[in-house]
MIKOLKOL-959053 format. One record per residue: x, y, z of N, C-alpha, C in turn; residue number from 1. Coordinates in steps of 0.02 Angstrom, whole numbers. Example, Ala and Ser with C-alpha at 12.3 -4.5 7.8 and 13.67 -1.06 7.14 Angstrom:
# residues 2
   n.c1   n.c2   n.c3  ca.c1  ca.c2  ca.c3   c.c1   c.c2   c.c3 tormar
    660   -284    390    615   -225    390    660   -165    390      1
    642   -112    354    684    -53    357    645      2    394      2
# end
This chain:
# residues 226
   n.c1   n.c2   n.c3  ca.c1  ca.c2  ca.c3   c.c1   c.c2   c.c3 tormar
   4862   4015   4999   4903   4074   5010   4953   4082   4952      1
   4958   4142   4926   5003   4156   4871   5076   4158   4895      2
   5121   4144   4849   5192   4143   4866   5214   4209   4895      3
   5189   4264   4867   5208   4330   4892   5192   4338   4965      4
   5135   4311   4986   5115   4314   5056   5161   4272   5100      5
   5181   4214   5074   5226   4171   5113   5292   4206   5126      6
   5319   4239   5076   5380   4277   5087   5370   4334   5136      7
   5312   4365   5133   5298   4420   5179   5297   4394   5251      8
   5266   4336   5262   5264   4307   5329   5334   4286   5352      9
   5372   4256   5307   5440   4236   5324   5482   4296   5346     10
   5481   4348   5305   5521   4407   5320   5496   4440   5385     11
   5430   4444   5393   5403   4475   5453   5425   4440   5517     12
   5423   4373   5516   5442   4336   5576   5516   4344   5591     13
   5558   4332   5542   5630   4330   5555   5660   4399   5567     14
   5635   4451   5533   5662   4518   5545   5645   4541   5616     15
   5590   4517   5642   5571   4535   5710   5608   4493   5762     16
   5617   4428   5749   5645   4383   5799   5719   4367   5791     17
   5744   4370   5729   5815   4356   5716   5841   4407   5665     18
   5845   4470   5685   5862   4522   5636   5933   4519   5610     19
   5979   4489   5648   6049   4487   5626   6077   4416   5631     20
   6054   4371   5588   6078   4302   5591   6152   4298   5569     21
   6188   4251   5597   6258   4243   5581   6274   4170   5566     22
   6326   4159   5527   6350   4091   5516   6374   4061   5582     23
   6368   3996   5589   6391   3963   5650   6463   3938   5643     24
   6493   3948   5585   6563   3931   5576   6606   3983   5612     25
   6658   3959   5647   6703   4004   5682   6760   4026   5636     26
   6771   4091   5631   6824   4117   5588   6842   4187   5610     27
   6902   4208   5593   6925   4275   5611   6949   4314   5550     28
   6946   4283   5491   6969   4317   5430   6933   4286   5370     29
   6932   4321   5314   6902   4292   5253   6934   4226   5234     30
   6999   4221   5241   7034   4158   5226   7008   4101   5270     31
   7001   4114   5335   6977   4062   5380   6906   4042   5364     32
   6864   4090   5345   6796   4073   5327   6795   4028   5265     33
   6835   4045   5215   6837   4004   5154   6857   3932   5170     34
   6908   3923   5209   6930   3856   5228   6875   3820   5266     35
   6843   3854   5313   6790   3823   5353   6731   3802   5310     36
   6712   3844   5262   6655   3828   5218   6672   3768   5174     37
   6733   3766   5148   6753   3708   5108   6749   3644   5151     38
   6771   3647   5212   6769   3589   5256   6698   3570   5276     39
   6652   3618   5275   6584   3606   5300   6540   3567   5251     40
   6563   3556   5190   6522   3518   5142   6506   3449   5169     41
   6442   3434   5176   6418   3371   5202   6448   3355   5270     42
   6458   3407   5309   6485   3399   5377   6454   3454   5420     43
   6447   3442   5484   6416   3491   5528   6464   3548   5544     44
   6437   3607   5555   6478   3664   5575   6512   3649   5642     45
   6477   3614   5686   6506   3598   5751   6570   3557   5743     46
   6568   3508   5699   6628   3467   5688   6683   3508   5656     47
   6666   3550   5608   6717   3592   5576   6750   3638   5627     48
   6710   3667   5672   6738   3712   5722   6784   3676   5771     49
   6777   3611   5775   6820   3572   5819   6890   3562   5789     50
   6894   3560   5723   6959   3545   5692   6996   3608   5667     51
   6960   3662   5655   6993   3719   5624   7043   3756   5669     52
   7034   3759   5735   7084   3796   5774   7155   3770   5764     53
   7165   3704   5766   7232   3677   5756   7255   3686   5684     54
   7208   3680   5637   7225   3689   5566   7247   3761   5553     55
   7211   3809   5581   7229   3879   5571   7293   3898   5607     56
   7307   3865   5662   7370   3878   5697   7429   3855   5654     57
   7420   3798   5620   7473   3771   5578   7479   3809   5512     58
   7422   3831   5486   7420   3865   5420   7378   3928   5426     59
   7405   3981   5456   7366   4041   5472   7349   4086   5413     60
   7383   4076   5356   7371   4118   5297   7374   4076   5234     61
   7349   4102   5179   7356   4066   5116   7428   4049   5099     62
   7475   4092   5116   7545   4078   5102   7568   4015   5138     63
   7548   4008   5200   7566   3948   5238   7531   3886   5209     64
   7468   3893   5191   7431   3837   5163   7461   3815   5096     65
   7487   3862   5059   7515   3847   4994   7576   3802   4998     66
   7607   3800   5057   7667   3757   5066   7648   3686   5086     67
   7585   3674   5100   7564   3609   5126   7544   3561   5071     68
   7557   3498   5084   7533   3445   5040   7469   3416   5070     69
   7431   3379   5031   7372   3345   5060   7389   3302   5119     70
   7447   3269   5117   7467   3226   5173   7483   3268   5235     71
   7506   3329   5226   7518   3373   5282   7452   3394   5316     72
   7402   3407   5275   7338   3434   5299   7295   3379   5329     73
   7298   3320   5302   7252   3266   5321   7247   3253   5396     74
   7302   3251   5434   7295   3237   5506   7251   3287   5543     75
   7249   3349   5518   7210   3401   5552   7135   3394   5539     76
   7117   3362   5484   7046   3360   5465   7018   3290   5458     77
   7054   3240   5483   7035   3171   5471   6969   3151   5504     78
   6945   3191   5552   6883   3174   5586   6821   3202   5551     79
   6830   3240   5496   6772   3266   5461   6757   3222   5400     80
   6703   3236   5366   6683   3196   5308   6730   3208   5249     81
   6742   3155   5212   6783   3158   5151   6850   3194   5162     82
   6887   3174   5212   6949   3211   5229   7002   3208   5174     83
   7007   3152   5138   7058   3147   5086   7046   3197   5030     84
   6984   3200   5006   6967   3247   4953   6976   3319   4977     85
   6955   3333   5038   6959   3401   5063   7031   3422   5075     86
   7073   3375   5095   7144   3391   5103   7174   3411   5036     87
   7155   3375   4983   7179   3392   4916   7152   3461   4895     88
   7088   3473   4909   7059   3538   4892   7096   3595   4926     89
   7109   3588   4991   7140   3642   5028   7212   3655   5005     90
   7247   3601   4990   7316   3610   4966   7315   3648   4899     91
   7270   3629   4855   7265   3664   4791   7239   3734   4798     92
   7193   3743   4844   7164   3809   4856   7217   3858   4879     93
   7259   3836   4926   7312   3880   4951   7359   3902   4896     94
   7379   3856   4855   7425   3872   4800   7393   3921   4750     95
   7330   3909   4734   7298   3953   4685   7287   4023   4712     96
   7269   4027   4776   7260   4093   4807   7325   4134   4802     97
   7381   4101   4816   7445   4136   4814   7466   4153   4743     98
   7460   4105   4698   7486   4113   4631   7442   4155   4586     99
   7376   4152   4595   7331   4186   4549   7293   4245   4580    100
   7289   4247   4647   7249   4299   4678   7287   4339   4731    101
   7354   4335   4728   7396   4375   4773   7376   4364   4846    102
   7357   4303   4862   7339   4283   4931   7276   4317   4957    103
   7238   4348   4912   7176   4381   4932   7117   4337   4914    104
   7064   4341   4954   7003   4303   4940   6964   4340   4886    105
   6949   4307   4830   6911   4341   4776   6843   4366   4801    106
   6820   4418   4768   6757   4449   4789   6699   4434   4741    107
   6710   4391   4692   6657   4373   4645   6648   4297   4643    108
   6587   4277   4631   6571   4206   4625   6611   4176   4567    109
   6617   4214   4513   6651   4189   4453   6724   4170   4468    110
   6758   4210   4509   6827   4195   4526   6831   4141   4580    111
   6786   4143   4627   6788   4095   4682   6780   4023   4659    112
   6736   4012   4611   6723   3943   4590   6781   3914   4550    113
   6831   3954   4535   6891   3928   4503   6935   3890   4553    114
   6924   3904   4617   6966   3875   4669   6946   3803   4684    115
   6993   3759   4698   6977   3689   4714   6931   3685   4775    116
   6880   3644   4770   6834   3634   4825   6782   3688   4835    117
   6782   3739   4792   6735   3794   4798   6683   3790   4742    118
   6623   3768   4761   6568   3767   4714   6526   3830   4721    119
   6470   3832   4686   6428   3892   4688   6402   3907   4758    120
   6382   3855   4794   6356   3866   4862   6409   3897   4906    121
   6469   3869   4905   6524   3896   4946   6539   3967   4926    122
   6541   3980   4861   6556   4048   4837   6503   4097   4859    123
   6441   4077   4857   6387   4122   4879   6391   4137   4953    124
   6410   4087   4993   6419   4100   5065   6474   4153   5075    125
   6529   4145   5040   6586   4190   5050   6569   4261   5029    126
   6539   4270   4970   6525   4339   4947   6471   4372   4989    127
   6425   4331   5017   6372   4361   5058   6398   4379   5127    128
   6437   4335   5157   6460   4347   5226   6518   4397   5227    129
   6566   4389   5182   6625   4433   5183   6613   4499   5148    130
   6582   4494   5089   6575   4554   5048   6505   4583   5049    131
   6461   4554   5089   6393   4580   5097   6356   4588   5031    132
   6366   4540   4987   6331   4541   4923   6265   4502   4928    133
   6216   4519   4888   6150   4486   4890   6151   4418   4857    134
   6186   4370   4889   6193   4303   4862   6157   4253   4906    135
   6123   4205   4875   6085   4154   4912   6119   4086   4903    136
   6151   4063   4956   6183   3997   4954   6131   3944   4971    137
   6119   3899   4924   6068   3848   4934   6101   3781   4948    138
   6100   3762   5012   6125   3695   5031   6065   3650   5041    139
   6076   3591   5069   6020   3544   5077   5967   3571   5124    140
   5987   3608   5176   5938   3637   5222   5895   3689   5188    141
   5926   3736   5153   5889   3789   5119   5844   3759   5066    142
   5868   3711   5029   5829   3679   4976   5767   3646   5006    143
   5775   3609   5060   5720   3574   5092   5669   3622   5123    144
   5693   3670   5161   5648   3715   5196   5609   3759   5147    145
   5643   3785   5097   5609   3829   5049   5554   3792   5011    146
   5565   3728   4998   5513   3688   4965   5455   3674   5013    147
   5471   3654   5073   5418   3638   5122   5375   3699   5137    148
   5406   3756   5143   5368   3817   5158   5327   3840   5099    149
   5346   3819   5039   5311   3842   4979   5341   3905   4950    150
   5404   3918   4966   5438   3977   4940   5464   3965   4869    151
   5476   3902   4853   5495   3884   4785   5448   3829   4761    152
   5442   3821   4697   5395   3773   4668   5425   3703   4665    153
   5382   3654   4655   5405   3585   4648   5449   3577   4586    154
   5442   3622   4539   5481   3617   4477   5554   3635   4488    155
   5570   3664   4545   5640   3681   4560   5676   3617   4580    156
   5710   3586   4533   5742   3521   4544   5814   3527   4566    157
   5844   3585   4559   5914   3594   4576   5923   3653   4623    158
   5978   3655   4660   5992   3713   4702   5992   3779   4664    159
   6018   3779   4602   6020   3840   4563   5951   3865   4546    160
   5906   3819   4529   5837   3839   4515   5803   3867   4577    161
   5816   3836   4634   5788   3862   4697   5818   3931   4713    162
   5882   3938   4703   5916   4002   4715   5884   4058   4674    163
   5871   4045   4611   5842   4096   4568   5772   4116   4591    164
   5732   4067   4611   5664   4082   4634   5665   4121   4700    165
   5710   4103   4745   5714   4138   4809   5736   4210   4799    166
   5787   4220   4759   5812   4287   4747   5760   4332   4714    167
   5719   4302   4672   5668   4341   4636   5615   4370   4683    168
   5606   4340   4742   5553   4361   4787   5578   4392   4852    169
   5643   4403   4857   5671   4433   4918   5701   4501   4903    170
   5691   4549   4948   5726   4613   4940   5801   4602   4941    171
   5838   4638   4899   5910   4626   4894   5946   4631   4961    172
   5925   4677   5003   5960   4686   5066   5946   4631   5117    173
   5899   4586   5100   5883   4531   5146   5904   4463   5120    174
   5931   4460   5059   5947   4395   5029   5999   4357   5071    175
   6052   4391   5091   6104   4357   5130   6077   4335   5197    176
   6036   4376   5229   6007   4358   5293   5959   4298   5285    177
   5921   4299   5231   5873   4245   5220   5907   4178   5214    178
   5967   4177   5186   6005   4115   5183   6015   4087   5254    179
   6037   4130   5299   6048   4108   5368   5982   4088   5402    180
   5930   4126   5389   5865   4109   5419   5844   4038   5399    181
   5849   4024   5335   5825   3959   5309   5870   3902   5331    182
   5936   3913   5330   5982   3859   5349   5976   3843   5423    183
   5969   3894   5465   5964   3881   5537   5896   3850   5554    184
   5844   3870   5518   5778   3841   5529   5780   3767   5510    185
   5814   3751   5455   5820   3682   5433   5864   3640   5478    186
   5913   3672   5509   5960   3636   5553   5928   3618   5620    187
   5884   3661   5645   5859   3651   5713   5784   3637   5718    188
   5745   3658   5670   5672   3647   5674   5647   3604   5616    189
   5656   3626   5556   5630   3591   5497   5681   3539   5473    190
   5696   3492   5518   5747   3442   5503   5720   3393   5452    191
   5766   3355   5422   5748   3314   5364   5697   3259   5380    192
   5711   3217   5429   5670   3158   5439   5607   3171   5480    193
   5614   3206   5535   5556   3219   5577   5553   3293   5595    194
   5527   3333   5551   5524   3405   5564   5485   3419   5628    195
   5510   3467   5667   5480   3482   5732   5424   3534   5724    196
   5371   3512   5690   5315   3557   5676   5284   3584   5740    197
   5288   3545   5794   5258   3567   5858   5296   3626   5887    198
   5357   3638   5864   5396   3694   5889   5400   3751   5838    199
   5375   3740   5779   5386   3786   5724   5340   3847   5727    200
   5367   3907   5721   5326   3967   5720   5301   3986   5651    201
   5314   3943   5601   5298   3960   5532   5242   3916   5503    202
   5209   3877   5545   5160   3829   5520   5100   3863   5487    203
   5087   3926   5504   5028   3960   5477   5034   3974   5402    204
   5095   3969   5375   5101   3978   5302   5141   3923   5270    205
   5151   3868   5304   5193   3814   5279   5152   3763   5240    206
   5170   3751   5177   5134   3703   5136   5141   3632   5163    207
   5199   3615   5188   5210   3548   5216   5163   3535   5274    208
   5158   3584   5319   5114   3577   5377   5041   3572   5356    209
   5022   3614   5310   4952   3615   5288   4933   3550   5254    210
   4980   3520   5219   4967   3456   5184   4964   3398   5233    211
   5007   3398   5282   5013   3340   5327   4969   3346   5389    212
   4947   3406   5405   4904   3416   5463   4844   3459   5443    213
   4803   3435   5396   4749   3476   5368   4693   3492   5418    214
   4688   3454   5471   4633   3465   5518   4651   3513   5575    215
   4713   3535   5575   4734   3583   5627   4726   3653   5598    216
   4694   3698   5635   4681   3765   5609   4744   3801   5586    217
   4737   3838   5532   4793   3877   5504   4801   3940   5545    218
   4833   3933   5604   4836   3986   5653   4909   3996   5673    219
   4936   4056   5668   5006   4067   5686   5021   4052   5759    220
   4970   4053   5802   4981   4038   5872   4975   3964   5887    221
   4953   3926   5837   4941   3855   5848   5006   3816   5857    222
   5005   3769   5904   5059   3721   5913   5029   3652   5919    223
   5060   3604   5888   5034   3536   5894   5033   3516   5966    224
   4977   3490   5986   4971   3467   6055   4961   3523   6104    225
   4959   3585   6079   4953   3643   6122   4880   3655   6142    226
# end
């Protein structure tokens, strides 16, 4: 099956079954989303959502966050991964937002990545979710799923290379949605260690499935053990 067909099947399934995917991070403003995404690096959204209510109550705006030190922030986020580094990032992020961006969340990847703790993946999430820009945030889930499905080639060794290949084959108006499709599929079905192929609706065009289960018919209705 050609790559073009794989993308057609991906889009066909998800536009029909999950037409409006959303981030699972809880937020009520662009500022809250930025903080949540920074905290979510190598941490589950569920865990982040557990700590952010108290954090946002203490620091509801960039102006409030700008007054905090890493030691002030740490008690609120100590249960998530890498809390010391993230406390430093948030303290610096608050100050930079106030001093350089008038407490507004930047609308470009180029400006966002200047902020402490904001890499390209985080910036792409923010511009796609807040500003509805055609940006593809490639995290570990997206990277894994896109390779297994055969949406990107084996030569894509970095998230940026995968991002470029995915964007090249997706309609612009679906790029942001496709990020959510792939990340949620990787989070709940195409998990890292033991992918749940028996539950997956995408096996009929999945390279990983075809390689590991060659004797099972390439049928979209097929389920392992079904």
